[in-house]
C-alpha angles and dihedrals in degrees: 000000000000120000115250113240119232100242129158133188115244133183127235107221125199112244093211103047104013097231114145103228111163135039127200139164117246131184108254099183092104097031129281112298119238105236131171117187132175103239130162115270112208092201095051089035089219140081111279137170113271123196129200115264123181122215 
């Protein structure tokens, strides 16, 4: 039997408007990584920096 990975869904939140647009699973065994990505924000209608936010 395979071991189950400790994964958790987190949201990417836009730094400009604060809306949570994207959701992705991350590995939380060593702690949640601090990731900042440039993603498209539909409210701002442009690419902005998104940070991880946990629910």
